[in-house]
C-alpha positions as CSV (number, residue, x, y, z in Angstrom):
1,M,68.4,-38.2,110.5
2,K,65.9,-39.4,113.1
3,K,68.1,-38.2,116.0
4,M,68.4,-34.8,114.3
5,M,64.7,-34.4,114.0
6,M,64.2,-35.4,117.7
7,L,66.8,-32.8,118.7
8,V,65.1,-30.1,116.6
9,M,61.8,-31.0,118.2
10,A,63.3,-30.9,121.7
11,V,64.9,-27.5,121.0
12,A,61.5,-26.2,119.7
13,V,59.7,-27.5,122.7
14,L,62.2,-26.1,125.2
15,S,62.3,-22.7,123.4
16,G,58.6,-22.5,123.9
17,C,58.8,-23.3,127.7
18,E,59.0,-21.2,130.8
19,R,60.9,-22.6,133.7
20,I,59.7,-21.6,137.2
21,E,62.7,-20.7,139.3
22,T,63.3,-21.4,143.0
23,G,61.5,-18.8,145.1
24,E,58.8,-18.3,142.4
25,V,55.4,-19.6,141.6
26,G,53.8,-19.4,138.2
27,L,50.3,-19.1,136.8
28,R,49.3,-20.1,133.3
29,I,47.4,-17.7,131.0
30,G,45.4,-19.5,128.3
31,F,45.1,-18.4,124.7
32,D,41.7,-17.0,125.8
33,K,43.5,-14.8,128.3
34,Q,41.9,-16.6,131.2
35,V,44.1,-17.3,134.3
36,N,44.4,-20.8,135.6
37,T,44.6,-20.5,139.3
38,A,46.6,-23.7,139.8
39,E,50.1,-22.6,140.9
40,L,53.0,-23.8,138.8
41,Q,55.7,-25.0,141.1
42,P,59.5,-24.2,141.2
43,G,61.6,-26.3,138.8
44,S,58.7,-27.1,136.4
45,F,58.9,-26.4,132.7
46,N,55.7,-25.0,131.2
47,Q,55.0,-24.6,127.5
48,T,54.3,-21.2,126.3
49,M,53.6,-22.0,122.6
50,I,50.0,-21.7,123.4
51,G,49.2,-19.1,126.0
52,S,51.8,-17.7,128.4
53,V,53.1,-18.0,132.0
54,L,53.3,-15.3,134.7
55,T,55.8,-15.6,137.5
56,F,55.5,-14.3,141.0
57,P,58.3,-14.1,143.6
58,V,57.2,-15.7,146.9
59,R,60.5,-15.3,148.7
60,D,61.1,-12.3,151.0
61,I,60.4,-9.1,149.2
62,A,61.8,-5.8,150.5
63,L,59.5,-2.8,150.4
64,V,61.4,0.5,150.9
65,L,59.8,3.7,152.1
66,D,61.9,6.8,152.3
67,D,61.5,10.5,153.0
68,M,58.4,10.2,155.3
69,H,57.5,13.0,157.6
70,P,55.1,11.7,160.3
71,Q,53.8,13.9,163.1
72,T,54.8,12.9,166.6
73,M,52.8,12.9,169.9
74,D,54.0,16.4,170.8
75,N,52.8,17.7,167.4
76,S,56.2,18.0,165.8
77,T,56.9,16.8,162.3
78,L,59.9,14.5,161.8
79,D,62.5,15.8,159.4
80,D,62.9,12.3,158.0
81,M,61.8,8.7,158.6
82,D,62.9,5.8,156.4
83,I,61.8,2.2,156.8
84,T,62.0,-1.2,155.1
85,V,59.2,-3.8,155.3
86,I,60.1,-7.4,154.5
87,Y,57.2,-9.6,153.5
88,S,56.5,-12.9,151.7
89,I,53.7,-14.5,149.9
90,N,52.2,-17.9,150.7
91,P,52.8,-19.9,147.5
92,A,49.4,-21.6,147.8
93,A,47.7,-18.2,147.8
94,V,49.2,-16.8,144.6
95,G,46.3,-17.8,142.3
96,E,43.6,-16.5,144.6
97,I,45.4,-13.2,145.3
98,Y,46.1,-12.5,141.6
99,T,42.6,-13.3,140.4
100,T,40.6,-11.7,143.2
101,K,42.5,-8.5,144.1
102,S,42.8,-5.4,142.1
103,R,45.7,-5.4,139.7
104,A,46.5,-1.9,141.0
105,F,47.6,-3.6,144.3
106,H,50.5,-5.2,142.5
107,S,53.8,-4.1,141.0
108,R,56.6,-5.5,138.9
109,D,60.3,-5.9,139.6
110,E,63.3,-5.4,137.2
111,Q,62.8,-8.9,135.8
112,N,59.2,-8.0,135.1
113,D,58.0,-10.6,137.7
114,I,54.8,-9.6,139.5
115,L,55.2,-8.4,143.1
116,L,51.9,-9.3,144.6
117,M,50.3,-6.7,146.9
118,Y,53.4,-4.5,146.7
119,N,51.5,-1.3,146.0
120,Y,48.8,-2.2,148.5
121,L,51.5,-2.9,151.2
122,T,53.2,0.4,150.4
123,T,50.1,2.3,151.3
124,V,49.4,0.2,154.4
125,S,53.0,0.3,155.6
126,R,53.2,4.1,155.2
127,S,50.1,4.5,157.3
128,A,51.4,2.1,159.9
129,A,54.7,4.0,160.2
130,Y,52.8,7.3,160.7
131,K,50.6,5.7,163.4
132,A,53.6,4.1,165.2
133,A,55.6,7.4,165.2
134,A,52.6,9.3,166.6
135,K,52.9,7.3,169.8
136,H,56.1,9.1,170.8
137,D,57.5,12.6,171.4
138,A,59.9,13.7,168.7
139,L,63.0,13.5,170.8
140,K,62.1,10.0,172.0
141,T,61.6,8.5,168.6
142,I,65.3,7.9,168.2
143,S,65.5,5.7,171.3
144,A,62.1,4.1,170.5
145,R,63.1,2.5,167.2
146,A,62.4,-1.0,168.4
147,E,58.9,0.0,169.7
148,I,58.1,1.8,166.5
149,E,59.1,-1.2,164.4
150,A,57.0,-3.5,166.6
151,D,54.0,-1.2,166.4
152,A,54.3,-0.7,162.7
153,A,54.4,-4.5,162.2
154,K,51.4,-4.9,164.4
155,F,49.4,-2.3,162.5
156,I,50.3,-3.8,159.1
157,T,49.3,-7.3,160.3
158,A,46.0,-5.9,161.6
159,A,45.3,-4.3,158.2
160,L,46.0,-7.6,156.4
161,A,43.6,-9.4,158.8
162,D,40.9,-6.9,158.0
163,E,41.4,-7.8,154.3
164,K,41.5,-11.5,155.1
165,L,45.1,-11.6,153.9
166,D,46.8,-12.5,157.1
167,T,47.3,-16.1,156.0
168,S,48.3,-15.1,152.5
169,L,51.0,-12.6,153.3
170,T,53.5,-12.7,156.1
171,I,55.3,-9.6,157.5
172,T,58.8,-10.9,158.2
173,K,60.4,-7.7,159.5
174,V,60.0,-4.0,159.8
175,Q,63.2,-2.0,160.1
176,V,63.5,1.7,160.9
177,R,66.6,2.7,158.9
178,N,66.6,6.4,159.8
179,I,64.6,8.7,162.0
180,Q,65.4,12.3,162.5
181,P,63.4,14.8,164.6
182,A,62.9,18.4,163.4
183,R,66.1,20.6,163.6
184,N,64.4,23.2,165.7
185,I,63.4,20.5,168.2
186,I,67.0,19.3,168.4
187,A,68.3,22.8,168.8
188,S,65.8,23.5,171.6
189,A,66.8,20.3,173.4
190,N,70.5,21.2,173.1
191,A,69.8,24.7,174.4
192,V,68.0,23.2,177.4
193,I,70.8,20.8,178.1
194,T,73.4,23.6,177.8
195,A,71.3,25.7,180.2
196,Q,71.0,22.8,182.7
197,N,74.8,22.2,182.5
198,N,75.5,25.9,183.1
199,L,73.1,25.9,186.0
200,K,74.9,22.8,187.5
201,A,78.2,24.6,187.0
202,K,76.9,27.7,188.8
203,Q,75.5,25.6,191.6
204,V,78.9,23.9,192.0
205,E,80.5,27.4,192.2
206,V,77.9,28.4,194.8
207,D,78.5,25.3,196.9
208,I,82.3,25.8,196.8
209,A,81.9,29.5,197.8
210,K,79.5,28.5,200.6
211,K,81.9,25.9,202.0
212,E,84.8,28.4,201.8
213,A,82.7,31.0,203.7
214,E,81.9,28.4,206.3
215,R,85.6,27.5,206.6
216,L,86.6,31.2,207.0
217,T,83.9,31.7,209.6
218,L,85.1,28.7,211.5
219,L,88.7,29.9,211.3
220,S,87.6,33.3,212.5
221,S,85.6,31.8,215.3
222,N,88.6,29.6,216.3
223,S,90.9,32.6,216.2
224,Q,88.6,34.6,218.5
225,N,88.5,31.6,220.9
226,V,92.3,31.4,220.9
227,R,92.6,35.1,221.7
228,Y,90.1,34.8,224.5
229,M,91.8,31.8,226.0
230,E,95.2,33.6,225.8
231,A,93.7,36.6,227.5
232,K,92.1,34.5,230.2
233,A,95.3,32.6,230.8
234,L,97.2,35.9,231.2
235,Q,94.6,37.1,233.6
236,D,94.8,33.9,235.6
237,I,98.6,34.2,235.7
238,A,98.5,37.8,236.8
239,E,96.1,37.0,239.6
240,G,98.3,34.1,240.6
241,V,101.4,36.3,240.8
242,K,99.5,38.9,242.7
243,E,98.3,36.4,245.3
244,G,101.7,34.7,245.4
245,K,100.5,31.5,244.0
246,V,102.8,31.6,241.0
247,Q,106.5,31.4,241.6
248,S,107.8,31.3,238.0
249,I,106.4,32.3,234.6
250,V,107.3,30.9,231.2
251,V,107.0,33.7,228.7
252,P,106.4,32.7,225.0
253,Y,108.9,34.0,222.5
254,D,106.2,36.0,220.7
255,F,104.8,37.4,223.9
256,K,103.6,40.9,223.3
257,G,101.7,41.7,226.5
258,I,102.7,43.2,229.8
259,I,101.3,41.8,233.0
260,N,100.6,44.6,235.4
261,V,100.9,43.0,238.8
262,G,99.6,45.2,241.5
263,K,100.9,45.1,245.1
């Protein structure tokens, strides 16, 4: 009977307890609704028969921002920009953040755990992404992802420092998942590339025609030189025959001329 009573009491105690899971920190809310800022550590069991316990994830939290349309340095609006910001909370700062910052700064996940500073970081991260994209021309944003990510992280960290939160929150990663310039900008760029390629093709044709013309000119010049040399040779032979200096003449098979040798 005694063992049964102890078992019942144990069940009652455990049923009125909240266990803090790994990657979480807890805060106790008293029956008077006051928050005890002493953080409850992972693995601990905390009674909830009197008062309650709030849990806060302090592991990496993914903040997703989709369908943004920042303006670029060349005053073009991006068709789409999607980023993910990964951040974490310093476990030792949970009590201070929850009790000193506006509750509107926070959010809740599907398990109803409180995501500290989630809403605040959503606003700050959006602003940072817009500022980072504005440093590049629209067409260059695609190849400048790494720079945009680094700049966005820098802008977010600076905003946290301004709020004296740089030791309480850590930006682990900023990832640009998608970035798409405006369609008219892409179409214009493609048109320019097509025009440049056509121009290069025309230039190649011009160069080929020019070289062919030079070749034909050279051939024509060589042909004229050959005819001149043939005529000169015939003249020399004729003069040689006339003067008796030439005793025999070899006539080519295609010889078409007649040497008029005067006496």
